[in-house]
C-alpha positions in Angstrom: -124.8 -76.7 201.6 -127.8 -78.4 199.5 -127.2 -74.9 197.4 -124.1 -75.6 196.8 -123.7 -78.8 195.6 -127.0 -78.5 193.1 -124.8 -75.6 191.3 -122.1 -78.4 190.7 -124.6 -80.9 189.8 -125.9 -78.3 187.2 -122.4 -77.5 186.1 -120.7 -81.1 185.6 -123.7 -82.1 184.0 -124.1 -78.7 181.3 -119.9 -79.9 181.1 -121.2 -83.1 180.0 -124.1 -82.1 178.3 -121.7 -79.9 175.7 -119.1 -83.0 175.4 -122.0 -85.1 174.4 -123.0 -82.7 171.9 -119.5 -82.2 170.9 -118.6 -85.3 169.7 -122.3 -85.9 168.5 -121.4 -83.0 166.1 -118.3 -83.6 165.4 -119.3 -86.9 163.8 -122.1 -85.3 161.6 -118.5 -84.3 159.4 -117.9 -81.0 161.4 -114.4 -80.2 163.0 -113.7 -81.2 166.6 -113.2 -77.6 167.2 -115.8 -75.9 165.1 -118.0 -78.3 167.2 -116.7 -77.6 170.9 -117.5 -74.2 169.5 -121.2 -74.4 168.1 -122.1 -76.8 171.0 -120.9 -74.6 173.4 -122.5 -71.3 172.0 -126.2 -72.8 171.5 -126.3 -74.2 175.1 -125.3 -71.2 176.6 -127.7 -69.3 174.2 -125.4 -66.9 172.9 -126.3 -66.5 169.1 -123.4 -66.8 167.1 -124.8 -65.3 163.5 -121.7 -66.9 162.0 -121.0 -68.6 158.3 -120.5 -71.9 160.2 -123.8 -72.1 162.0 -125.1 -72.2 158.3 -123.5 -75.4 158.3 -125.8 -76.5 161.5 -129.0 -74.8 160.0 -128.7 -76.9 156.6 -128.5 -80.2 158.6 -131.3 -82.1 159.5 -129.0 -83.8 162.5 -127.7 -81.1 163.7 -130.4 -78.9 163.9 -131.6 -81.5 166.1 -128.9 -81.8 168.3 -128.7 -77.9 168.5 -132.3 -77.8 169.6 -132.1 -80.1 172.5 -128.7 -78.0 173.6 -130.8 -74.6 173.4 -133.6 -76.1 175.6 -131.4 -77.9 178.1 -128.9 -74.8 178.6 -131.9 -72.4 179.2 -133.4 -74.8 181.9 -129.4 -75.2 183.2 -128.5 -71.7 183.4 -131.8 -70.6 185.2 -131.1 -73.4 187.5 -127.3 -72.4 187.9 -128.1 -68.8 188.9 -130.9 -69.6 191.2 -128.9 -71.7 193.2 -126.3 -69.3 193.2 -128.4 -67.0 195.3 -129.5 -69.8 197.7 -126.3 -70.3 198.5 -125.5 -66.7 199.7 -128.7 -65.7 201.0 -129.3 -68.8 202.9 -129.4 -67.2 206.3 -130.3 -70.7 208.1 -127.1 -72.8 206.7 -124.7 -74.0 208.4 -121.9 -73.1 206.3 -119.7 -70.4 206.9 -120.4 -66.7 205.8 -120.1 -65.7 202.8 -116.2 -65.2 202.3 -116.2 -69.0 202.2 -118.4 -69.9 200.7 -117.0 -68.3 197.6 -113.3 -70.6 198.4 -115.6 -73.2 198.0 -118.0 -72.7 195.5 -114.5 -71.8 193.3 -112.3 -74.3 194.5 -115.2 -76.8 193.4 -115.1 -75.2 189.4 -111.7 -75.3 189.2 -111.5 -78.7 189.8 -114.4 -79.5 187.2 -112.2 -77.7 185.1 -109.5 -79.3 185.4 -111.1 -82.6 184.6 -112.8 -81.0 181.5 -109.6 -80.2 180.1 -108.0 -83.4 181.0 -106.7 -85.4 177.6 -107.4 -88.6 179.1 -110.8 -88.0 180.5 -111.8 -85.7 177.0 -110.4 -89.6 175.4 -112.2 -91.6 177.7 -115.7 -89.5 177.3 -115.2 -89.1 174.0 -115.1 -93.0 173.6 -117.8 -93.5 175.8 -120.0 -91.3 174.0 -119.3 -92.2 171.0 -120.2 -96.1 171.7 -123.2 -94.8 173.7 -124.9 -92.5 170.5 -124.2 -95.4 168.5 -126.1 -97.7 170.7 -128.7 -95.9 172.1 -130.1 -93.2 169.3 -131.0 -93.0 166.1 -128.9 -90.0 164.8 -126.4 -90.1 162.0 -123.4 -90.3 164.2 -120.9 -91.7 161.7 -117.3 -90.1 161.3 -117.1 -89.1 157.8 -113.8 -87.4 158.5 -112.5 -91.1 159.7 -113.9 -93.3 157.1 -112.6 -90.4 154.4 -109.1 -90.2 156.0 -109.2 -86.8 156.2 -106.1 -84.8 157.1 -104.0 -82.2 156.4 -105.6 -79.2 154.6 -108.3 -81.1 153.4 -112.0 -81.5 154.6 -115.6 -81.6 153.6 -118.1 -78.7 154.1 -121.0 -77.5 152.8 -121.8 -74.8 150.0 -124.8 -72.4 149.7 -125.2 -71.3 145.9 -126.5 -67.7 145.7 -127.9 -65.9 142.3 -124.3 -63.7 142.5 -121.8 -66.6 143.3 -119.3 -68.1 140.7 -120.9 -71.7 140.5 -123.9 -70.5 139.8 -125.9 -71.5 136.6 -122.8 -73.2 135.1 -122.7 -76.8 135.1 -120.0 -79.2 136.6 -118.0 -79.6 134.0 -118.2 -75.9 132.8 -116.8 -75.0 136.8 -113.9 -77.8 136.2 -113.9 -77.8 139.9 -111.8 -80.8 139.8 -109.5 -78.8 137.9 -108.9 -77.0 141.4 -108.2 -80.2 143.5 -112.4 -79.6 144.7 -114.4 -82.8 144.3 -118.6 -82.4 144.5 -119.7 -85.5 146.6 -123.5 -84.4 146.5 -125.7 -81.8 145.9 -128.9 -81.0 147.9 -131.5 -79.3 145.1 -133.8 -76.3 147.0 -137.0 -79.2 146.4 -135.2 -81.3 148.7 -134.1 -83.8 146.1 -130.3 -84.5 146.4 -128.1 -85.7 143.3 -125.2 -88.3 144.7 -121.6 -87.9 143.2 -123.3 -86.1 140.1 -121.5 -85.4 136.7 -120.2 -83.2 134.6 -123.6 -82.6 133.0 -124.7 -81.8 136.1 -126.2 -77.9 136.3 -125.6 -76.2 139.9 -128.6 -73.6 140.2 -129.0 -71.2 142.7 -130.7 -72.8 145.7 -128.4 -76.1 145.7 -126.1 -77.0 148.6 -123.1 -78.8 147.5 -121.4 -81.5 149.6 -117.4 -80.3 148.5 -114.3 -82.1 149.2 -111.4 -80.0 149.2 -108.5 -78.1 150.9 -109.9 -75.8 153.2 -108.2 -72.3 152.2 -109.6 -73.3 148.8 -113.4 -73.9 149.6 -113.5 -70.5 151.3 -112.2 -68.8 148.5 -114.4 -70.6 146.0 -117.2 -69.4 148.4 -116.4 -66.2 148.3 -115.7 -66.0 144.2 -117.8 -63.7 142.3 -119.5 -63.9 139.3 -117.4 -61.7 136.9 -114.5 -61.9 135.5 -112.4 -61.6 139.0 -114.1 -65.4 139.9 -112.7 -66.5 136.1 -109.5 -65.0 137.5 -109.5 -66.6 140.3 -110.6 -70.0 138.9 -107.4 -70.2 137.1 -105.6 -69.2 139.7 -107.1 -72.2 141.8 -106.2 -74.3 139.0 -102.6 -73.1 138.8 -102.2 -73.9 142.6 -103.4 -77.6 142.1 -101.3 -78.0 140.0 -98.4 -77.2 142.1 -99.8 -79.0 144.8 -99.7 -81.9 143.0 -96.0 -81.5 141.5 -95.0 -80.6 145.2 -96.5 -84.1 146.7 -95.7 -86.1 143.6 -92.3 -85.2 144.5 -92.3 -86.0 148.0 -94.1 -89.6 147.4 -91.2 -90.5 145.6 -88.6 -89.3 147.6 -90.6 -91.8 150.3 -90.2 -94.3 147.8 -86.6 -94.0 147.3 -86.4 -93.9 151.0 -88.0 -97.5 151.8 -86.4 -98.9 148.9 -82.8 -97.7 150.5 -83.7 -99.4 153.5 
């Protein structure tokens, strides 16, 4: 019986650990889904090498969270496997035979799964974890999405500049990203220096990491934009698309204003 209880204990703690990590990562600016995915990946040691993973390794706070997850994940997985082995080879146990132990395990795991997917439990844990992180840790857990009121298709993302990127070796004025609806919030230089709210004369060089605010699909395309005539055409297309978006938003805002006046 002790082995089964240890399995439930380790699984429960594993769920709580990944939940805490998810909330902490989300407060550093990651989306909730991406934070959950990266937390589970790090805890289980899957080691996905995706572009999103670069957002973890290039951010000091996120790196600290993931390093702790990796350590705890290795310990937790070993404990679960050991307990499972003990559950089925413990001949002196007073529990019924193997099939009954399987049912007990399955029932317990199912109960944990239901609790883990409960929206009420999720909201409650998020509130408690956020409060605990602010009170008992020195992690920078500010909710950037909440502070900036990010919604819809807009997000904050980091862009690592490489030699072949369209944006490399240009000033921000030459890039004219604002005309595309992209705002450069800051630039992390390769030498560790950070430029906050850079102006148009600031030059972007390979090795820089740009902190950008804009529509998610546009930021993804900007990251893949080549440094050639195709990239220039993509910029012109993005500018035209932004103009259409602004016209549409202005029209919607005007309609809303008339509706309020009518009320």
